[in-house]
N, C-alpha and C positions, 0 to 999 in steps of 0.2 A: 222620329223612330224611337221606340222604347228601348232603353238600355237593359240588356239581360243582366240578372244578378251576378253571373259569373264574370261579366265584363267589369262590374264595379269592384269585385274582389281583385281582379288582375290589375286594375288601375292602382289599387293600394300597394300591391306587391311590387310594382315597378319602381317604387321609391326605396326599396331595401338595398339596392346596389347601384352605384353610379354608372356601371357599364352594362350594356346589353349582353355582351359576350365577354366572359372571363373564364377560360377553360381551366377547370380544377374539379377534383372529386371530393375534397375535404368538407366543404360546406354542405353538400348533399348527403354525404355519409353521416355527418352529425345529425342532420334532420331525420334521416331514415331510422337512425337508432332511437330517436325520440318517438317515432311513429311505430315502433315495434318491428322494424325490419321487414316491410312488405316485399322488398326485393328478394327475400329468401322464401317467399310463399307463392311463387308464380307457377303457372303451368309451364310445360316445356317451351323454351324460348328459341326462336330463330333471330339472331342479331345480325343486322345488315348495315354495312358501311360501304363507302365508295364516293366518287366525285359525281358522276352522272349515272343514272339508272337505278339508284337506290329505291326511289318511289315506285318505279315500274316493277322492279323485282319483288318488292313487298306486295304490290297489287296482284302479280301472278301467284305468289305464294298464298295470299289470302284466298284468291279465287279457286285455286286447286284444293286447298284445305276445306273450304266450304263445300265444294263439289263432292268431297269425300265424306261430308257429314260432320266435320270437326267444328265445334264451337270455337271461334277464333277471335282473340283480342288483337288489336292493331294499334300501334303508336307511330305516327308519321309527323313530319314537319317540313316546311311551314304549311300553314293552311292557306287556302285561296280566298274564301269568302267569310267563313266563320271558324272560330277556334275549335268548335266541336268536331270538325272534320279530322282533327288529329287523333281522336280517341274513339275506337270501336270496342264495345264490350260484348263478347259472345256474338260477334257479327252485326251488332247494331250500333249506330252512332250514339254516343253518350248523350243523355238528356241534360238540360241545363240545371235541373234540380240536383242530379247526381254530381255533376261537375262542380257546382257551387259548394255543395257539402264537402267534397274532397279538398277543394281549394281552401275552404275555411278551416278545416282540420289541420292542413299543412301550415297555414298561416298561424294558427294558434300555437302549434308545436314549435314553430320557428321563432316566434316572438319578433324582436327587433334585430335579430342577428343578420348580418349581410348575407345575401343570397341572390343570384340572378333569377329573372322571371322564368327562364327555361328550366333552371334547376328545380325551382319550387313547383312549377307545373308538372315536371317529370315526377316529382315526389307524389303529387296528387294522382297522377295517372297510375303509378305503381300501386298506390292504395286501392284504386278501383280495380286494377287487374288482379290483385291478391284476394279481393273479397268477392269477386264474381266468378263462378265456376266456368272453366273453359278447358279446351284440349290443347290449345296452342296460343302463344303470344308472338306475333311478328313485330319486332322492335327495331325501328329505324334510327340510326345514329343521326344526331342533329348536325354536328360539325366535327370533322376529324374522326375520332374514335377513341384513342388512348385516354384522353382527358375529358371526353364527352360525358354528359350526365347519365346517358344510358349505360355506360360501361361499369355501373355498380353491380350488374348481374355477374356473379362470380363464375357460374358454370352454365352457360346456355346449352341447349341440346345440339345446336349447330350454329356456325357463323357463315357469313357470305360477304365477299368484297367485290363490288361491281367495278367498272372501269375507273381507274385512277388517272386524273388529269390535273393540269395546273389551274387551281382556283383557291380562293381564300388564302393566298400566300402570306398575307399579313398575320395570320394566325397559325398556319401549318408549315411554313417554310418556303424557300425559294427554289427548291429543286424537286423533281419528281420523286426522287428517293426519299427526301425528307417528308413529303406529303404521304407517300406510301407507308412510311414508318408510323405515322400517326394513325392511318387507317388500319394498319395491321395490329394496332394496339388492342383490338377486340378479340384477337386470337387467344384461345385459352388452352391450358394443358389437356391433351387428350380429346379435345372437341374438334370434330371435322370442320374444315373450312372450304367452302366452294367459291371458286373465282372463275371469271371469264377471261377473255383475251386482254392482256396487259402489255404495255411497253416493257422492254427488257429490264429497264432500271427499276420499275415498280415490281415486276414479277420476282426479281432477285431478292428484294426486301421482304415481300410476302412469303416467299419460299423459305428464307432464312428464319423468319419469325415462326413459321410452322415447324421447322426442324427444331428450333430451340425449345418450343413448347411441347414437342412430342405430339403435335396435332396433324392428322392426315390432311394433306392438301389435295382437294379435288379440283384440279385445274382443267380448263377446256383444252381439248386436243391431247390430253394425257389421260385423265380419269374419265372424261366424258366428251362426247361430240354432239353437235347439232348442226344440221344442214338442210337446205331445201331438198325435197323429194316429192316429185309429182306436183300435186296441188297443195302440199302441206310441208311438214318438216319431219325429219327422222332424228330421234334422239337415241343415243347409245351410251351405256355405261356398263360396269361390271355385272349389273343385275339383269341386263338384257336390252332389247331394242323396243322403242316406242314409236309408232307411226302416228303423227299428230296433225291436227289442223293448223293453219297459220294462226298466229296470235291475233286476238282482237285489237291489240295496240299496234298500229301500223309502223312501218319502218324496219329495215333490215337489222338495225342495231337492237331491236327488241328481241331478236332471236337469241342473242347473247344473254340478255336479262332473263328471258324465259328459261334458258338452259341452266343458269345459276340457281334460279328458284327450284327447278326440278331436282338438280343435284343435291341441294341442301336438304330439301324435304325427304328425298329418298335416303339420305345419309342418316336421318333421324330414326329410321327403322319402324315407322308406324305402318302396319299392314293395310290400313285404310287408304293410304295414298296409292291407289291402283292406277293402271293405265287409263281406264275410263275417266277417273277423277282428274288426272292430268290433262287429258284431251278436253274435257268439258271446262276445266278451269282456264286453259289457254284461250278457248273460244269465247269466253264470257268476261274476261278480266276488264275492269274499268279503271282508268286513272286520268282524271281531268287535266287538260292543258298539256298533254303529251300527244302531239299531232292529233288533236281532237277536232272533229268536224262539228261546227255549230250549225244546227239545222233550223233554228227558229230564233225570233227576237228582233229588236229594232235595227241591229246591224245587218241582219240577213234579209229582211223584207225588202229593202231597196234594190237588191241585186237582180240583174236581168235573169231570165229563165236559163237554167243550165249552168249558172255560176255557183261556186262553192266558197265557203268561208271556213278557214282552219285556224287553230290556236295552238301555240306551243310555248312552254315556259323556259326553254333552253336559253342559257345566258353566258356561256363561256366558249372559248375557242374549240374545245372538244365537242360541245353541243352544236356549234356552227358547222363543224365537219359532218356531223350526223344529219343535220337539216339539209346541208348542201347535197349530200349523197342521196337523200330522199327525193329532193327536187329533181336531181339528174335522172334518178331511176324511174320517176313517174312524170315524164315530160309530155304526156299525151295532150295536155292543155297548158297554156302559159301560167306561170306563177308570178303574182304581184306580191311583194313582201313589205309589210309594215313593221317597223322596228322601234321599240321603246326599251331603253336599258336603264339599269341602276347606275348611279354615279360610282366611279371607281372600278368598274368592270372593263376588261380588255376589249373594247368595242371593235378595233381594227381586226383583231384575231377572230372575233365572232363573225364579222361581216365578210371577210375575205373568201371563205368557201361558198358563201351564199350568193354573192354578187354575180358570178358568171351564169347563174341559173335563174336570175330574177328578170322578168320582163320590165318591171319598174321597182324602185326602192323608195320607201317613204319613212321619214323620221318623225316620231311622235313623243309626246309626254302628256299623261293624264293628270289632272289636278290632284287626284287622290292617290297617285302612284308613289309609293314610298321611295324617297331619295332619287327621284327621276332625273336622269341625265337630260340636259337641255337638247332639244332637237338639233340645234346648231352644232353641238359637239358630235352628234351621230353623223351629220352631213359631212363634217370635216374628216371624221374617221373613214368615211366611204370614199374619200378623194373627190368630194363634190358631186358624186353620182346621185345620192339620195335627194329627194325633194321634201319640203317641209309639209307636215300634215295640216295643222300642227297637232290635232287630236285624231284618235282612231276613226271616229265617225266622219271627220272631214276627209281623211285619206280614202276610206271606203267609198264615200260619195264621189270623190274625184275620179277614182279608178273606174267605178261603174259608169259615170257620165261619159268617159272617153269611149265607151262602146267597144266594138270588136267582137271576135268569136268568144264563146264561153271560156271562162278562165277561172283560176283559183286564186284566192287571196289568203295569205298566211300572215297572221299577227304573231310576233315572237319577240324574244329578247329579255324577258323578265317574268318571273313568277308573280311579282307584284303587279305588273301590267296585266297578266293573265287573270289575276284575281279581280281587278277592276272591270275587265271586259266581261267576266262571268257574272259579276254582281249587276252590272248595268244592262247586260243583254239577257238576263234571266226572265 
């Protein structure tokens, strides 16, 4: 396989800092000054933080904005198959030529100064966003918020904080309040902040940060509501009521993410975000590896008629709760669950809500899966319930060979595993 020019540049950039993650703003602020401060020349920014649901909320915001005719930049992470997925310029994936040029300019300006890969690639992205005309930038936090590289934007048009849960404790703290404090670091003076349902400890921190900053807090069930109504959803805020279709992204948890996106976009005051645009955006949003059904490829072709294969990148206890709730709510056919996780993740907490709803549980690790946890560790975390794959294709084949009525297979546990599955099943 030919190496893309951008990959060659990023390989060089990786040597500039000994750590993959080192939360700080100083290194990036220095580089952005050398680049002429592209972070000050952006279109209106929607800045999105949270533990789970950030990517889905960004996907809903992008889909709604594009349905409204807005040229939309998007910055998300991590990618699943290629780095280019992280950057959309005016609604189109960045080309390798444009990405390579921006990376090289950032590299030249930085010289040999220490900087993490995420920081310097964020600088390259901000260059691209500043130089390509657009109406909106949907900017997803990489990790945390307060010291995340994306937090160099001094005054976004709106911020959003999705559900806060226990994850990345080695970087963000060991309590929900400590993690929420890091996420709430994106709240800016006078800038509206939309948030969904939160645990009381997290909501208290977000509310206090909003009060301290003089930022209006648009919290679910206070400033806005969203709930099932007939065959769709009904959203309501101070500006009125929207009767909407069900989101294209399945799962009841996506109602919260959709509502956050709607609340944040409406708070920005762009008259082009109409009821029709919101409805069309919800119905067409796409976000890979979030309860995504795979309909073709080598993993799908061996399945008996009527069987389905699904993929989800959820990987912490909160995601396990959401997946378990979805399996329980959609129990018209058995669910067989294949799990591959990253080392260091709370496997027991992730599996506990899923096990009661799984017809069978399988533990896997793919050779190209970043920091894959050994299947034996997943089996131990399941209390011996899980069986060894040992790879996804092996588990899918074993489940299909066992026969039985039409069933669903869900592959989950890691975005890195999801990336491998999408790459090999494309």
